C-alpha positions as CSV (number, residue, x, y, z in Angstrom):
1,M,65.1,6.1,73.6
2,N,66.9,9.5,73.9
3,S,67.2,12.1,71.1
4,Q,70.8,11.0,70.4
5,N,69.8,7.4,69.7
6,Q,66.8,8.5,67.6
7,R,69.1,10.7,65.4
8,R,71.6,8.0,64.7
9,I,70.6,4.6,63.2
10,K,73.2,2.1,62.1
11,V,73.5,1.4,58.4
12,E,72.7,-2.3,59.0
13,D,69.3,-1.1,60.4
14,E,68.3,0.6,57.2
15,E,65.2,-1.5,56.8
16,A,63.8,0.2,59.9
17,L,63.9,3.5,58.1
18,P,60.9,4.9,56.2
19,P,61.0,4.2,52.4
20,K,63.3,6.7,50.6
21,K,61.9,8.8,47.8
22,W,64.8,9.3,45.3
23,I,65.6,12.7,43.8
24,R,66.3,12.3,40.1
25,G,66.9,15.6,38.5
26,V,68.6,17.6,35.8
27,N,70.4,20.9,35.8
28,L,69.0,23.8,33.7
29,G,72.5,24.9,33.1
30,G,73.5,27.6,30.5
31,W,70.1,29.3,30.8
32,L,69.9,31.9,33.6
33,L,73.7,31.7,34.0
34,A,75.2,31.3,30.6
35,E,78.2,29.0,29.8
36,Q,80.1,29.0,26.6
37,F,80.3,25.3,26.0
38,I,76.5,24.9,26.5
39,T,75.5,27.7,24.2
40,P,78.5,28.6,22.0
41,Y,76.4,30.7,19.6
42,L,75.3,33.0,22.5
43,F,78.9,33.9,23.1
44,A,79.7,34.3,19.4
45,V,78.7,38.0,19.6
46,N,79.1,39.8,16.3
47,S,78.9,43.4,15.1
48,C,75.2,43.0,14.2
49,H,74.3,41.9,17.7
50,V,75.9,44.8,19.4
51,Q,74.0,47.2,17.2
52,G,70.7,45.5,18.1
53,D,70.3,43.4,14.9
54,F,69.8,40.0,16.6
55,C,70.5,37.6,13.7
56,W,70.6,33.9,14.3
57,Y,73.3,31.3,13.6
58,P,72.5,28.0,11.8
59,G,71.5,25.4,14.3
60,Q,71.2,27.9,17.2
61,I,68.7,26.8,19.8
62,G,65.6,28.9,19.7
63,A,66.0,30.0,16.0
64,P,62.6,30.3,14.4
65,K,61.9,27.7,11.7
66,D,60.9,30.5,9.3
67,N,63.8,32.7,10.2
68,D,65.3,34.7,7.4
69,N,67.7,36.8,9.5
70,W,70.9,34.7,9.5
71,C,74.3,35.9,10.7
72,H,76.5,36.2,7.6
73,P,80.3,36.5,8.4
74,E,80.8,39.1,5.7
75,K,78.2,41.4,7.2
76,C,78.3,40.4,10.9
77,R,81.9,40.4,12.0
78,A,83.0,38.6,15.2
79,V,83.3,40.9,18.3
80,Q,86.3,39.5,20.1
81,K,88.8,40.3,22.8
82,F,91.9,42.4,22.0
83,V,94.8,43.3,24.2
84,Q,95.6,47.0,24.1
85,E,99.0,48.6,24.4
86,D,98.4,49.3,28.1
87,G,97.7,45.7,28.7
88,N,93.9,46.1,29.2
89,A,91.4,44.2,27.2
90,D,88.8,45.6,24.9
91,Y,86.1,44.2,22.7
92,H,85.4,45.3,19.1
93,P,84.8,43.7,15.7
94,K,87.5,41.4,14.5
95,S,90.2,42.8,12.3
96,A,93.7,41.6,11.3
97,T,94.9,42.4,14.9
98,P,95.7,39.3,17.0
99,Y,92.8,38.6,19.4
100,L,92.2,36.4,22.4
101,G,88.8,35.1,21.3
102,Y,85.1,35.5,22.2
103,P,83.9,36.3,25.7
104,M,84.3,33.3,28.0
105,D,81.9,34.2,30.9
106,E,79.0,36.4,31.7
107,M,81.2,39.2,32.8
108,S,83.0,39.4,29.5
109,L,79.8,38.8,27.6
110,G,78.4,42.0,29.2
111,Q,81.6,43.9,28.3
112,T,81.1,43.2,24.6
113,F,78.0,45.6,24.5
114,D,78.4,49.3,24.8
115,R,74.7,49.8,25.4
116,K,73.1,47.9,28.4
117,D,69.6,48.1,26.9
118,I,70.8,46.2,23.8
119,A,72.7,43.7,26.0
120,R,69.5,43.1,28.0
121,K,67.4,42.5,24.9
122,Y,70.1,40.1,23.6
123,M,70.0,38.0,26.8
124,E,66.2,38.2,26.9
125,R,66.0,36.4,23.6
126,H,68.2,33.7,25.0
127,W,66.2,33.4,28.3
128,D,63.0,33.2,26.3
129,T,64.0,30.5,23.8
130,F,66.7,28.3,25.4
131,L,64.2,26.6,27.8
132,T,60.7,25.8,26.6
133,K,57.6,24.4,28.3
134,Q,57.9,21.4,26.0
135,N,61.4,20.8,27.4
136,L,59.9,20.5,30.9
137,I,57.1,18.2,29.7
138,D,59.7,15.9,28.1
139,L,61.8,15.9,31.2
140,Q,58.8,15.0,33.4
141,E,57.7,12.3,31.1
142,A,61.2,10.8,31.2
143,G,61.0,10.4,35.0
144,I,62.7,13.6,36.1
145,T,61.4,14.8,39.5
146,H,63.6,17.8,40.2
147,L,65.2,20.8,38.4
148,R,68.3,22.4,39.7
149,V,68.5,26.0,38.4
150,P,71.8,27.8,38.4
151,M,71.7,31.6,38.7
152,G,74.1,34.5,39.3
153,F,73.9,37.1,42.0
154,W,72.8,39.6,39.4
155,I,69.6,37.8,38.4
156,R,67.4,40.3,40.3
157,D,69.4,43.3,39.2
158,N,71.8,43.5,42.1
159,I,74.3,45.4,39.9
160,Q,76.5,48.2,41.1
161,D,77.7,51.1,39.0
162,G,80.3,50.2,36.5
163,E,79.6,46.4,36.7
164,P,79.0,44.7,33.3
165,W,76.4,42.2,34.5
166,I,73.2,41.9,32.4
167,G,70.2,41.7,34.7
168,G,66.6,40.7,33.9
169,G,66.5,36.9,34.1
170,W,64.2,36.7,37.1
171,P,60.9,36.9,35.2
172,Y,61.9,33.9,33.2
173,F,62.6,31.9,36.3
174,V,59.1,32.8,37.6
175,R,57.6,31.7,34.3
176,M,59.4,28.4,34.4
177,V,58.0,27.8,37.9
178,K,54.5,28.5,36.6
179,W,55.0,26.0,33.8
180,C,56.2,23.4,36.4
181,R,53.0,24.0,38.4
182,E,50.9,23.5,35.3
183,I,52.7,20.3,34.2
184,G,52.9,18.7,37.7
185,G,55.4,16.4,39.2
186,L,58.4,18.7,39.0
187,E,60.1,20.5,41.9
188,V,62.6,23.3,41.5
189,W,65.8,23.8,43.5
190,A,67.2,27.4,42.9
191,D,71.0,27.4,43.1
192,L,73.2,30.5,43.7
193,H,76.0,29.6,41.2
194,G,77.8,32.9,41.0
195,A,78.7,35.1,44.0
196,P,80.3,38.6,44.0
197,G,84.0,38.2,43.5
198,S,83.5,34.5,42.5
199,Q,83.7,31.6,45.0
200,N,85.8,29.5,42.6
201,G,87.0,31.4,39.5
202,F,85.1,29.1,37.2
203,D,83.3,30.5,34.2
204,N,80.0,29.1,35.6
205,S,80.3,31.6,38.4
206,G,80.3,34.5,35.9
207,Y,84.0,35.2,36.3
208,L,86.7,33.0,34.7
209,L,89.8,33.6,36.8
210,E,93.4,32.2,36.6
211,P,94.2,30.6,38.9
212,H,90.8,29.3,40.1
213,T,90.3,30.7,43.6
214,C,87.8,31.6,46.3
215,K,89.8,34.5,47.6
216,G,87.9,37.1,45.7
217,W,84.9,36.1,47.8
218,S,85.9,34.7,51.1
219,D,88.7,37.2,51.7
220,R,86.5,40.2,51.0
221,P,83.9,40.8,53.7
222,E,81.9,43.1,51.5
223,N,81.4,40.4,48.9
224,V,80.3,37.9,51.5
225,A,77.8,40.4,53.0
226,R,76.5,41.2,49.5
227,T,76.0,37.5,48.9
228,V,73.9,37.3,52.1
229,E,71.8,40.2,50.8
230,V,71.3,38.6,47.4
231,L,70.3,35.3,48.9
232,A,67.8,37.0,51.2
233,D,66.4,38.9,48.3
234,I,65.9,35.7,46.2
235,V,64.2,33.9,49.0
236,H,62.0,36.8,49.8
237,A,61.0,36.9,46.1
238,I,60.2,33.2,46.1
239,V,57.9,33.7,49.1
240,D,56.3,37.0,47.9
241,E,55.5,35.5,44.5
242,D,53.9,32.4,46.1
243,M,56.4,29.9,44.5
244,G,57.1,27.8,47.6
245,D,54.9,24.9,46.5
246,I,57.2,24.4,43.5
247,V,60.5,25.9,44.7
248,T,61.3,23.3,47.4
249,G,65.0,23.7,47.6
250,V,67.6,26.5,47.7
251,G,71.4,26.1,47.1
252,L,73.5,28.6,49.1
253,L,76.7,28.5,47.0
254,N,77.9,26.3,44.2
255,E,81.3,24.7,44.1
256,P,83.3,26.9,46.6
257,M,87.0,26.4,45.9
258,L,89.3,24.5,48.2
259,D,91.1,27.7,49.3
260,C,87.9,29.2,50.7
261,D,88.3,30.4,54.3
262,Q,86.6,27.6,56.2
263,D,85.3,29.8,59.0
264,V,83.9,32.4,56.6
265,L,82.2,29.7,54.4
266,R,80.6,27.9,57.3
267,Q,79.4,31.2,58.9
268,Y,77.8,32.1,55.5
269,Y,76.2,28.6,55.3
270,N,74.7,29.1,58.8
271,E,73.4,32.6,57.9
272,G,71.9,31.3,54.7
273,L,70.2,28.4,56.4
274,E,68.7,30.8,58.9
275,I,67.3,33.0,56.1
276,V,65.7,30.0,54.3
277,R,64.3,28.6,57.5
278,N,62.9,31.9,58.7
279,L,61.2,32.7,55.3
280,M,60.4,29.3,53.8
281,G,60.2,26.9,56.8
282,K,61.8,23.7,57.9
283,D,60.4,21.6,55.0
284,T,62.4,23.5,52.3
285,S,65.6,21.7,51.3
286,V,68.9,23.6,51.7
287,F,72.0,22.3,49.9
288,V,75.6,23.5,50.0
289,G,78.8,22.8,48.1
290,D,81.3,20.4,49.6
291,L,84.6,22.1,48.7
292,F,85.3,19.0,46.6
293,Q,86.1,17.3,49.9
294,S,83.0,15.9,51.5
295,W,84.9,14.4,54.4
296,R,85.6,17.9,55.7
297,F,81.9,18.1,56.8
298,N,82.1,14.8,58.7
299,D,82.5,16.7,62.0
300,G,78.9,17.1,63.1
301,F,78.1,20.0,60.8
302,W,74.3,20.4,60.6
303,E,73.8,17.0,62.1
304,D,70.6,18.3,63.7
305,E,69.3,20.1,60.7
306,P,66.8,18.1,58.7
307,N,66.3,18.6,54.9
308,T,69.9,19.8,54.4
309,F,72.2,18.3,51.8
310,L,75.9,18.3,51.1
311,D,76.3,18.7,47.3
312,T,79.1,16.7,45.7
313,H,79.9,16.7,41.9
314,Q,81.4,13.7,40.1
315,Y,83.0,13.8,36.7
316,H,85.3,11.4,34.8
317,V,86.1,13.9,32.0
318,F,88.1,16.4,34.0
319,F,91.2,14.4,34.6
320,E,93.5,12.9,31.9
321,M,93.8,9.5,33.4
322,G,90.0,9.2,33.5
323,R,89.7,10.2,29.8
324,A,92.1,7.4,28.9
325,F,90.2,4.7,30.9
326,T,88.8,1.6,29.2
327,P,85.1,1.2,29.4
328,R,85.4,-1.3,32.2
329,Q,87.9,1.0,34.0
330,H,85.2,3.7,34.0
331,I,82.7,1.4,35.7
332,A,85.4,0.0,38.1
333,Y,86.3,3.6,39.1
334,L,82.6,4.2,39.8
335,C,82.3,1.1,41.9
336,R,85.4,1.8,43.9
337,H,86.2,5.5,44.0
338,N,83.0,7.4,43.2
339,S,81.0,5.2,45.5
340,Q,83.4,6.2,48.4
341,E,83.1,9.9,47.5
342,V,79.3,9.8,47.5
343,T,79.2,8.1,51.0
344,A,82.1,10.1,52.5
345,C,79.6,12.1,54.6
346,C,77.5,12.6,56.7
347,Y,77.9,10.4,59.8
348,G,78.1,10.6,63.6
349,D,81.0,8.3,64.1
350,A,83.6,9.5,61.5
351,P,85.9,8.1,60.3
352,N,84.2,4.7,60.8
353,N,81.1,6.1,58.9
354,T,78.6,3.5,60.1
355,I,76.1,5.8,61.9
356,P,74.5,8.3,59.5
357,N,72.9,11.4,60.7
358,V,69.5,10.4,59.3
359,N,67.8,13.5,60.8
360,G,70.6,15.9,59.8
361,M,72.6,16.7,56.7
362,Q,72.6,14.1,53.9
363,K,74.3,13.8,50.5
364,I,73.2,14.7,47.0
365,V,75.2,14.5,43.8
366,G,74.3,17.8,42.2
367,E,76.2,17.3,39.0
368,W,77.4,14.4,36.8
369,T,77.2,13.7,33.1
370,G,77.6,11.1,30.4
371,A,80.8,12.6,29.0
372,Y,84.0,10.6,29.7
373,D,86.7,11.2,27.1
374,Q,86.3,14.7,25.5
375,L,87.5,17.6,27.7
376,P,85.0,20.5,27.1
377,T,87.4,23.2,27.9
378,A,89.8,21.9,25.2
379,V,87.1,21.5,22.6
380,A,85.4,24.9,23.1
381,P,88.2,27.2,21.7
382,Y,88.2,25.2,18.4
383,I,84.4,25.6,18.2
384,M,84.5,29.3,18.8
385,E,87.4,29.8,16.4
386,V,85.5,28.1,13.6
387,I,82.3,30.1,14.3
388,G,84.3,33.3,14.0
389,E,85.7,32.2,10.7
390,T,82.7,30.6,9.0
391,G,79.6,31.5,11.0
392,V,78.8,27.8,11.7
393,A,79.7,25.7,14.7
394,P,81.8,22.6,13.8
395,Q,80.3,19.2,14.8
396,L,76.9,20.8,14.8
397,N,75.4,17.6,13.5
398,R,77.8,15.1,15.2
399,T,76.3,11.7,15.5
400,L,77.2,8.9,18.0
401,S,78.1,5.4,16.9
402,R,76.0,2.5,18.1
403,A,78.9,1.2,20.2
404,R,79.4,4.6,21.8
405,M,75.7,4.9,22.6
406,H,75.6,1.4,24.1
407,F,78.5,2.3,26.5
408,L,76.8,5.6,27.3
409,E,73.8,3.7,28.5
410,T,76.0,1.4,30.6
411,F,77.9,4.4,32.0
412,V,74.8,6.3,32.8
413,K,73.1,3.4,34.6
414,A,76.2,2.7,36.7
415,Q,76.3,6.3,37.8
416,M,72.7,6.3,38.7
417,V,73.2,3.2,40.8
418,V,76.3,4.5,42.5
419,Y,75.1,8.0,43.2
420,E,71.9,6.7,44.8
421,A,74.0,4.4,47.1
422,K,71.0,2.4,48.0
423,H,72.6,0.5,51.0
424,D,74.4,3.5,52.5
425,V,71.4,5.6,53.6
426,V,73.1,9.0,53.3
427,S,72.7,9.7,49.6
428,H,69.3,10.8,48.3
429,G,69.8,11.0,44.6
430,W,71.3,13.1,41.8
431,F,71.0,15.9,39.1
432,F,72.4,15.2,35.6
433,W,74.3,18.0,33.9
434,N,72.7,19.1,31.5
435,F,69.1,19.1,30.3
436,H,70.2,19.9,26.7
437,M,73.1,21.3,24.7
438,E,73.5,23.4,21.6
439,G,75.0,21.3,18.8
440,G,76.5,17.9,18.7
441,A,80.0,18.5,20.0
442,Y,78.8,17.8,23.6
443,A,76.1,15.3,22.9
444,E,77.1,13.2,25.9
445,W,76.1,16.1,28.2
446,D,72.6,16.3,26.7
447,F,69.9,14.5,28.8
448,L,67.0,15.1,26.3
449,R,69.2,13.9,23.4
450,G,69.9,10.8,25.4
451,V,66.2,10.1,25.9
452,K,65.6,10.6,22.2
453,E,68.5,8.3,21.1
454,G,67.8,5.7,23.7
455,W,71.1,5.8,25.7
456,M,69.4,7.6,28.6
457,P,67.4,4.8,30.4
458,K,63.8,5.1,31.5
459,L,63.9,6.0,35.1
460,P,62.2,3.9,37.8
461,P,59.5,5.4,40.1
462,P,60.9,7.6,42.8
463,T,60.4,4.9,45.5
464,V,62.4,2.3,43.5
465,A,66.2,2.4,43.6
466,S,68.0,2.3,40.3
467,E,69.9,-0.7,41.6
468,D,66.7,-2.7,41.7
469,L,66.2,-2.1,38.0
470,F,69.7,-2.0,36.6
471,G,71.6,-4.3,39.0
472,T,74.6,-3.5,41.2
473,C,77.6,-1.6,40.0
474,L,79.6,-4.8,39.9
475,D,76.8,-6.5,37.9
476,I,77.1,-3.6,35.4
477,Y,80.9,-3.9,35.3
478,N,80.7,-7.6,34.5
479,Q,78.3,-6.8,31.6
480,T,80.4,-4.0,30.1
481,N,81.7,-4.3,26.5
482,N,85.4,-3.4,26.8
483,D,86.1,-2.6,23.1
484,Y,88.4,0.4,23.7
485,S,89.0,1.5,20.1
486,A,85.3,1.6,19.3
487,I,84.3,3.6,22.4
488,I,87.2,5.8,23.6
489,D,88.4,8.8,21.7
490,E,90.4,10.8,24.1
491,Y,90.7,14.6,23.5
492,P,93.0,16.4,23.9
493,D,95.8,14.1,22.8
494,P,97.8,13.5,26.0
495,S,101.1,13.9,24.1
496,E,100.1,17.6,23.5
497,L,99.4,18.4,27.2
498,D,101.7,20.4,29.4
499,W,102.7,17.8,31.9
500,T,104.5,20.4,34.1
501,K,101.0,21.5,35.1
502,N,98.5,19.4,37.0
503,Q,96.3,17.2,34.7
504,G,94.0,16.0,37.4
505,W,94.1,13.3,40.0
506,E,95.5,9.8,39.6
507,A,93.6,6.5,40.1
508,T,95.5,4.1,42.3
509,D,93.0,1.3,43.0
510,D,94.2,-2.1,41.7
511,F,90.7,-3.1,40.6
512,V,90.6,-0.1,38.3
513,L,94.2,-0.4,37.0
514,S,94.3,-4.2,36.5
515,D,92.3,-4.2,33.3
516,P,94.5,-6.0,30.8
517,S,92.8,-4.2,27.9
518,A,94.1,-0.8,29.1
519,P,96.5,0.9,26.7
520,E,100.0,1.6,27.8
521,R,100.3,5.0,29.5
522,L,103.1,6.9,27.8
523,Y,102.5,10.3,29.4
524,G,102.4,11.7,32.8
525,P,103.9,14.2,35.2
526,V,107.0,11.9,35.5
527,K,108.5,10.2,32.5
528,P,107.5,6.5,32.7
529,R,110.1,3.7,32.9
530,H,109.2,2.0,29.7
531,R,110.1,5.1,27.7
532,H,113.7,5.2,29.0
533,P,114.8,1.7,30.0
534,L,118.6,2.1,29.8
535,P,119.2,4.4,32.8
536,W,117.0,2.2,34.9
537,L,118.8,-0.9,33.7
538,F,122.1,0.6,34.6
539,I,120.9,1.5,38.1
540,M,119.5,-2.1,38.6
541,V,122.9,-3.6,37.6
542,V,124.7,-1.3,40.1
543,I,122.3,-2.2,42.9
544,A,122.5,-6.0,42.1
545,T,126.3,-5.8,42.1
546,G,126.4,-4.1,45.4
547,L,124.0,-6.6,46.9
548,W,126.2,-9.5,45.6
549,F,129.4,-8.1,47.1
550,S,127.6,-7.4,50.4
551,Y,126.3,-11.0,50.5
552,R,129.8,-12.4,49.8
553,R,131.3,-10.3,52.6
554,Q,128.7,-11.4,55.1
555,R,129.3,-15.0,54.2
556,A,133.0,-14.6,54.6
557,M,132.5,-13.0,58.0
558,R,130.3,-15.8,59.2
559,R,133.0,-18.3,58.1
560,Q,135.7,-16.8,60.4
561,D,134.7,-19.1,63.3
562,Y,134.8,-22.3,61.4
563,E,136.3,-24.0,58.5
564,T,134.4,-25.1,55.4
565,L,133.7,-28.8,55.5
566,K,135.1,-30.8,52.7
């Protein structure tokens, strides 16, 4: 058998492959690269914080039980963004002047502090308390095998003059790796989430840009070159500090946007792979973002590179139609649409997709969650506004109904089954987003809360597929309680959305849309027929009249050659 035949094994021959060991992980999001919706209190910077008085907010993760230094709104005024007369932004304590709100990303978070030493101490408190060794123990006991750790390019102080980034997070990463070694059973995949110039313009890259774009990275060679240097420095540090036994994976770039220059991106991926292979060896996993279009990589890319993964992210909460789904529609969408996304790469016979590159690049679902009807970017401004006014986050103690938790369990199980894609060979598992959250507003994103409340199922051993324990996706669909009103609470209200702007993709599969329990869709980019029936009725009458006259004329023409029989 030649090397070509050895590399490609048909899907129907999957039983001939060695047993798969599933990756079942969580993301340590909001820790070494902060995100406002994960830790709203961290971004609620006040006048006490910027002066070095690090008071705590009620319910803030990490606050000591015996704490007596609380942030009182009368004393500690919100430090928020203002627009100056020249159009530039500035940060200072809130007054009667109109403001744009708290910092939204790590760049603006750094800009709120005049003194970098105070900013660093402020972040050190967060890095020290947001993730604990007990969190890792709880994750390992719940069956988690891997930890995906987002980090920005500034984590090892690669910061140029005038940049607002707050360095100093690396020692906490090293400590976390040490804890994992002591606990056992946990592997770490370091992920470069934020590149110079931003590869996507998302807040989780450190820069929140409008519009979201990759151009600040891929169109600027100096930023790409700097990213290569950052990656090499991180990998060197992993090796130099003897972390290779625990850090078994490296992510080269998270969620590059669709408008990335393809040649630049792939060249960077190749350079990054070479760095990891030269320093850490061929057994280290390397994963890369799929541009939100996995099929683009179905062209032989890395087909001969073992231990490489194409990272795809699957969410139902980021498009309006999905937030309005009935419970069964969510499961149907998983069975039909998400399953296709997960298995869209990587094959040697695209587009037939029957011969996977079993010794080359495979698939991994690097992010997914339990949230399905509450858009976090819509909820966050309200939360931050209330913190600024009262000093306490709203929905801090939000509880989930029994019906909602029951569906969450169903939804989570179905996603585990689909993202493992037992019968399609190419997928190797998943990472849930996120390991925990601050407050109750985003409870559905909180893995450890799900374990505590029972809607996060106990995971099977790594060699057992979730499908073997939970059933197929269709099995789960047939068992799903479809009580819409008890489970679905869509936010924001679609009637308040700007439908001249894109509100996400549209589902078109009949299996998804045929649910008779689905509520009538009244909103969309085009006004639906049922809202304005009279114009359509008039058009139909005109068309029918025209067709009738055409029919009569054709009959008359046919009768010219003969007389009608009596």
